[in-house]
C-alpha positions as CSV (number, residue, x, y, z in Angstrom):
1,M,0.1,-0.3,0.0
2,A,1.3,3.6,-1.0
3,S,2.2,6.0,1.6
4,F,0.7,9.7,1.9
5,N,2.6,12.4,3.0
6,K,1.6,15.7,3.2
7,F,3.5,18.7,1.7
8,Y,4.4,21.4,4.6
9,C,2.8,24.6,2.6
10,F,-0.6,22.7,2.9
11,V,-1.5,23.6,6.3
12,Q,-0.1,27.6,5.4
13,D,-2.3,27.1,2.1
14,V,-5.2,26.0,3.6
15,A,-4.9,29.4,6.3
16,N,-4.6,31.1,3.1
17,A,-7.5,30.0,1.7
18,L,-6.0,28.7,-1.7
19,H,-8.1,25.3,-1.4
20,D,-11.9,25.5,-1.3
21,M,-12.9,21.5,-0.5
22,K,-16.1,21.5,0.5
23,T,-18.7,20.3,-1.9
24,G,-20.1,21.8,-4.6
25,T,-17.1,23.9,-5.5
26,A,-15.5,24.5,-8.8
27,Q,-11.9,23.8,-7.8
28,V,-10.4,21.3,-9.5
29,Y,-7.8,18.7,-7.5
30,K,-5.2,16.9,-10.1
31,I,-2.9,13.9,-9.5
32,Y,0.3,13.6,-11.4
33,L,3.0,11.1,-11.8
34,T,6.4,11.6,-11.1
35,N,10.0,9.6,-10.6
36,T,11.6,12.7,-8.4
37,A,11.4,12.1,-4.7
38,P,9.3,14.6,-3.2
39,A,10.3,16.9,-0.1
40,Q,7.6,17.6,2.1
41,T,9.0,21.6,1.4
42,N,7.9,21.6,-2.2
43,T,5.2,24.0,-2.9
44,V,3.9,24.3,-6.7
45,Y,2.9,21.7,-9.0
46,N,5.8,20.3,-11.4
47,T,8.2,20.4,-8.1
48,P,9.0,17.3,-8.1
49,A,9.0,17.1,-11.9
50,D,5.9,15.7,-13.7
51,L,6.2,13.4,-16.4
52,A,6.1,13.6,-20.2
53,T,3.3,13.6,-22.5
54,G,3.3,10.4,-24.2
55,N,2.1,6.9,-24.3
56,G,-1.5,7.6,-22.7
57,Y,-0.1,9.9,-20.3
58,T,-0.6,13.6,-20.4
59,V,1.7,16.7,-18.2
60,G,-0.5,17.9,-15.5
61,G,-2.2,14.4,-14.6
62,N,-5.8,13.5,-14.2
63,S,-8.6,14.9,-12.1
64,I,-10.2,13.4,-9.8
65,A,-13.3,14.5,-10.4
66,T,-15.7,15.4,-8.3
67,T,-15.0,15.9,-4.6
68,T,-17.1,16.3,-1.4
69,G,-15.9,18.0,2.0
70,A,-18.0,18.2,4.9
71,Q,-17.0,18.8,8.8
72,T,-18.3,16.2,11.1
73,T,-18.0,16.6,15.3
74,G,-14.9,19.0,14.1
75,T,-13.3,17.0,11.7
76,F,-13.2,18.1,8.0
77,K,-13.0,15.2,5.6
78,F,-11.8,15.7,1.7
79,V,-13.2,12.9,-0.5
80,G,-12.3,12.5,-4.1
81,G,-14.7,11.1,-6.6
82,T,-12.8,9.4,-9.1
83,N,-9.7,7.2,-8.7
84,P,-7.4,8.5,-11.5
85,S,-5.9,6.0,-13.4
86,W,-3.5,6.0,-16.8
87,T,-3.3,3.0,-19.2
88,A,0.1,3.2,-21.4
89,S,-0.8,2.5,-25.0
90,G,1.8,2.5,-27.8
91,G,4.7,2.5,-25.6
92,S,5.2,2.6,-21.8
93,I,4.6,5.2,-19.1
94,G,7.1,5.9,-16.5
95,P,8.9,4.6,-14.8
96,F,7.7,6.6,-12.1
97,Q,7.5,5.7,-7.8
98,Y,4.9,8.9,-7.0
99,A,1.6,10.3,-7.1
100,V,1.0,13.7,-6.3
101,L,-2.1,15.9,-5.4
102,Y,-2.4,19.6,-6.4
103,N,-4.9,22.1,-6.8
104,S,-4.7,22.9,-10.6
105,T,-7.5,25.8,-10.3
106,S,-5.4,27.9,-8.3
107,S,-3.1,29.9,-10.4
108,T,0.3,29.1,-8.0
109,K,-1.2,25.2,-8.7
110,P,-0.3,24.8,-4.7
111,L,0.7,21.0,-4.0
112,I,-1.3,19.0,-1.3
113,A,0.6,15.7,-0.9
114,W,1.7,12.3,-2.3
115,W,2.1,8.6,-2.0
116,D,5.2,7.0,-1.9
117,Y,4.6,3.6,-4.0
118,G,7.9,2.5,-2.7
119,T,9.7,1.4,-5.7
120,P,9.5,2.7,-9.5
121,I,6.8,1.6,-11.4
122,T,7.0,1.5,-15.5
123,L,3.5,0.8,-17.0
124,T,4.0,-1.6,-19.9
125,N,1.8,-1.3,-23.1
126,G,-1.8,-2.2,-22.5
127,N,-1.5,-2.2,-19.0
128,T,-3.1,0.6,-16.3
129,F,-2.3,2.3,-13.4
130,T,-4.6,3.5,-10.8
131,V,-4.6,5.7,-7.7
132,S,-6.7,4.4,-5.0
133,L,-8.4,6.8,-3.2
134,D,-10.1,6.1,-0.1
135,A,-13.8,7.1,-0.2
136,A,-14.7,5.9,3.6
137,N,-12.0,7.9,5.1
138,G,-11.4,10.4,2.7
139,I,-8.1,11.5,1.1
140,L,-7.4,13.4,3.7
141,T,-8.7,14.9,7.3
142,I,-8.5,18.1,9.2
143,T,-8.8,17.9,13.1
């Protein structure tokens, strides 16, 4: 199972109102793939570097589509609507080891978190990789 890690900037960005994670907002959240190890001090999209477009992968990554967010008893839970996936076509995608979540609507494209899959992955032609978002517990919680 991939380990979830948040970027330090996420906490400040929430305080600065860069993310609107409530249900029904127009913000778009995406996940991109990289083989460059993220640092918790990274702050914006493409640091760490995104993979290049090709063979079924597009720079910028894929949207997590409809999101919901709500607070219950002092804990806010952010839930993604769609598990983003990529299918290699016409060649391989990768290698990559990390999937990075960011806010693609904000002009600065601030980073939120990443998943570390432990070892580099290369998708060969016809194979699919999916980031499984936790529908029950949410992508993240704020307490």
